[in-house]
Each structure stands twice: as structure tokens, then as C-alpha cells.
N, C-alpha and C positions, 0 to 999 in steps of 0.2 A: 486415477480419474483422468478425464480429458476435458478440453475446453467446451466440448459439446454438452457437458453436464450443466452449463450455465445458460439460463434463458436469455434470449436476445443477443447473444454474442455473435459477432460477424467476422468475416475474413479469416476463418479458421483454416482454410485450405491453402493459405499463402506461405506457410512455413516461416512466418515471422515470429518474433517475440511478441507476447501479449503485454498490454499496458494497463496498470492501475494508476489513475491520474485524476487529480482534482485538488480542491483546497484542503488545508489541514482540517478546518472546521466549517460547518455550514453557518454562515453569518446572516443569511437571508435568501429569499427566493430569487431576487434579481441577480445577485452575484453568482449564485449557483448556475442559473441559466446562462449567464454570460460566459462563464468558464466552460460549461458543458458544450455549448454551441461551438466554441472555438476548437476544443479538443476533438469533438466528433468530426468536424470538418477536416481536420488534419489527419486523423486516423483513417477516415474513409479514403482520403486522397492517397495515403501511403499503404493502405490495406493492412492495418495493424488491428488485431483484436483488442477491443477496448472495454474497460470497466470503469465507470465513474466512481471516484472515491470522495467521501466526505464524512467527517466524524459528526455524529449527532450530539455528542457531548464530549468534553475533555475532562477526565477525572484525575489525570496524573500531572497536575501542575505544581510547581514549586511553591508558589505564593497563593494565599487564600483569595487575594483580590485579582488573580488572573482570570481571563475570560474562560468560561466553561461551556457556554452554549446559549442558545436562544429558547430553550425549552425542548424537552425530549420529543414530545409528540409533534411539535411544530417542525423541528428539524427532520424527523423521520418522514413526515408528510411531504416535505420539500424533496427529499431523496426519491420518494415514490413518484412525485410529479416529474422530476428529471428523467426518470426511467421511462415514463409514459410519453413525455413530450419529445424526447430524442431517441426513443426506442433502443436504449442501451441498458445493460445490467448495472447494478450498483453494489458498492461495498461500504460497510461502516464498521467501526470497532466497538466492542462491548467490554464492560468492566465488571459487571456483576452477573450472577447466575440468572437473575430475573430479566436482565437485558436481552438474553438470547431469544426467548420466545417473542418478546416484544419487538425487537428489531427485525426478526425473521419475517414478520408480517409485511415489512416494507422493502427489504433489500434482498439481493440474491447471494451475497457472500458476507459471512461474518468474520471479522478479524479479531484475533486475540493479541492484545498489546504485548510487547516484548517483556515488560516487567511482570506480566501475569501468565506467561505461557506454561509455568509449572503448576498453576492452579487447576487441579484435576477436575473439580466440580464445574468450573467455568468452561474448560475444554469439552467435557462430556456434554454439558448442556447445549453448547453450540453444535456439536456433532449430531445430537438427537433431534435437532430441528430439520435435518435433512439438507441443509444448505451446505455449500462449499465452505470450508473453514480455512482461513489464512492464518497460519501460526507464525508469528514473528519471533525469530530467534532472540532469546534473552541476551542482552549485552554482556552478561556474565557467564554465558554458556558456550560449551564447545560445539562445533558442528555435529560431532558424533552423538551428543546428548539429545539432539532433536529427534532422533529415531523414537525415543520414548514418548514424546509429545504426539508424533504421528500415530504411534501404536495406541494411544488413548482414544484417538478418533476412531481407529479401526475397531477397538474393543467396544466402543459405544455403538457399533453397527453401521459405520459409514466408511467409505474409502475416498471421500471427497476432501482431500487436504492438500494444501500447499505449504511450503516453508518460505518465509521471507527473511533474508539476512539484512539487518539494519546496522551492521557494524558491531564492534566489540570495544568495550571501554579501554582506553589507553591513558593511564593515570587518572586524575580526577576530572579533567575538563576537556577531554578530546576522545574521538572515536577513530578506529581504523577498520578497514575491510580486509579480512584475510581471505584472499581469493582461492586458497586451497580448500576452503570449506564448500565451495560450489559443487565440485564433482562428488565430494563426500555426501552431501545432503541430497543430491540427485538420486542416490541409491534408495532414499526413503520416500521422496515425493517430488513433484515439480518444484523448482526453486526460482524465487523472485529476488531481485536485488533492489532494496530500497535505497535509491541513490541519494535522495535529499536528507533523510534522517541519518544516513551514514556520515554526513558532513556536519552534523550538529556538534556544538561545543557546549555541553551541558554544565550544570552546577556553577554557573557564574555567580559572583557575589551579589549581583543585583537581583538574582532570583528569576532572571529571564534568559533562556537559552540562546547562545550565539550560534554562528555557523559559517561555513565557507562555500557559498553558492558559486564562487568563481571556479570551483573544482568539480562542478556537476558533470560537465562533459567528460572530464578525465575518468571519473569513477564509472560513468555509464558506458563509455567505450570499453573499459577493462572488463566490465560485466558481460557485454555482448561478445567480446573476443573469447571469454571463458564459458560461453554457451549457456548463460542463464536462460530459463524458459520465459521469464517475464521481468519487466521493470516497473518499479514503483516510483513515481515522481509527483511531489506536491508542487502545485503551481497557483499563481494568483496574478491578476492584472495590476495589483498594487502591493507587492510584498512588504514594502516599508510600513504600510498601514494595515496589514492583515492582523486579525485579532489573535492569531496563534501561529507560532513557528515561522514567522515571516523572515527571520534571519537566515534560514537555510533553504528557502523556497526558490524555485525557478520563476522568473518573470514570464508571464504567458506569451509575451511577444517573442521570446526566444525558443519556444517549444518546437515550432515547425522546423527550424534550422537544425536543432539538436536531433530530432527524430529522423529527419532526412539523412543526416550523416550516419546515424546508428543503423538504419535500414540498409544503407550501402555497405557498412562494415559487416553486418549479418550475412549479406549475400556473398561477400568475399570470403568470410570464414567458412561458410558452408561449401564453397567451391573447392576447398582443399581435400 
């Protein structure tokens, strides 16, 4: 597949990495607009192909009292409004087979969560919508194993798949990124590096995931140096009070400086 398969995507002729970026979860219309407006401005300035990211619901929480969403239809409608207002494509994750057709009415890319990437019915349902499918590599899976997930998309009649590496479990409460997996998985599909989820510290005793946002630029730089096709970064204007995954998110104020540095690194790497 190519980026041109995605409606509304821009700056595809600049040989830049593409960016999946936005809040972890849709908390409301105003917050989604505020984040989208800022990221669109930055990516237009830097000529970065951009897809707005936001989960319409969070089904994989440790605690039953964790925030899961503002209602499926409400959140999906906000994603559609973001796309229309800012003229950008959108991506959201799905958790059940029935989510695929429902979410496909509102967004341009369907994301399969890492915990669910081996769920054949879910992957096939996403592929059959005709949308691009973003397959997140399971924290428990080898890079080589992801060729089978990509093949499921192909066997369902689609060649529109990405692979996103979001780190591998290291012990019980930490994640690492094995950068050897990037060239391996690029044999199967375009590869995205999920910078912020790779810095999660899951399974905390409090039931709320921790993180290392201070390492975001370190991981992102390494991904660009190793020729990832895209970057995935969750951001918020108030991470400390975000309703989901605030502990590993990038503050929105820091996004432009980070992306400016990464674009410069990309140009340098490609000059070799």
C-alpha cells in the first residue's frame, strides 16, 4: 500500500515519515479540536503527512473504574468532525468484530490493538471494510510473527496494512524496543514506531500504567535513524489530567520542537 490510499492525506511527496498523533482517548469535542488544530499547524509547517489519532473507546483497562470513553457514537462523531473541520484523515482502534463496520463509517484507518492482533476474526473484519489496517505488534510477539497478521489482511482481500511496533515486554513492568525488528517487519508492510506506548510501564500495583515520557525523543530519534516509515505519538495539552495514558504522553507544547528535530534527522539519514 501507499499513503495515497488514505483520503485527505497531504505532503506525501516530501519523503518524510508520516505521523499518527493525537490523544489516547477522545474526551470531548473541544479537546479533540484543540489538539488537532495544533498538530495540523505543525505538520503543515514541516510537510509531514498526518493522520489524527483518537480512541473512541478504551476496552483494555486494568481496573473496572478506569475511563473507557464518552460513548461510542459520540466519540466516533467527534472523529468525523475533526476530519471534516481540519481536512485530515483519522484513525481509531477497534476491539470487537462488530466495531469494524461501525468505526469504518467514521474514520479512514482501523487499528488493531497489540493484545488483539492474533484475533483472526477481528483482523479479517477490519480488512473487509476496505480501510487501511494498522496492526500493532503484540508485546509478546516476535517481529517475524507479524508476517502472519499481514497475511490475514491479504487473505481477506486487502493489501492495505501497516505494522506498528509498540515495544516488547521486559519483565512484568517495563517495555523495550528492539530496533532489529524494524528492517525485518519492513519486508511485510510499512512500519510505524509507537514512541509513547513503547515507554509505558504497565502492570503497576495501583492498576494505572506508568511511563517514561522523558525518553520520548530518545526513542523517536532512534526510530527515524533506523528508517521507520511512520511515527505514532500520543499527545495532550494537559497529560497529568488526561483520562487515559497520561503517564507516557508527550505534552502538546513539546511536539513542534520534537518533530523539527526528527525531520532534520530524517533528511540527514537519507543523505547517506
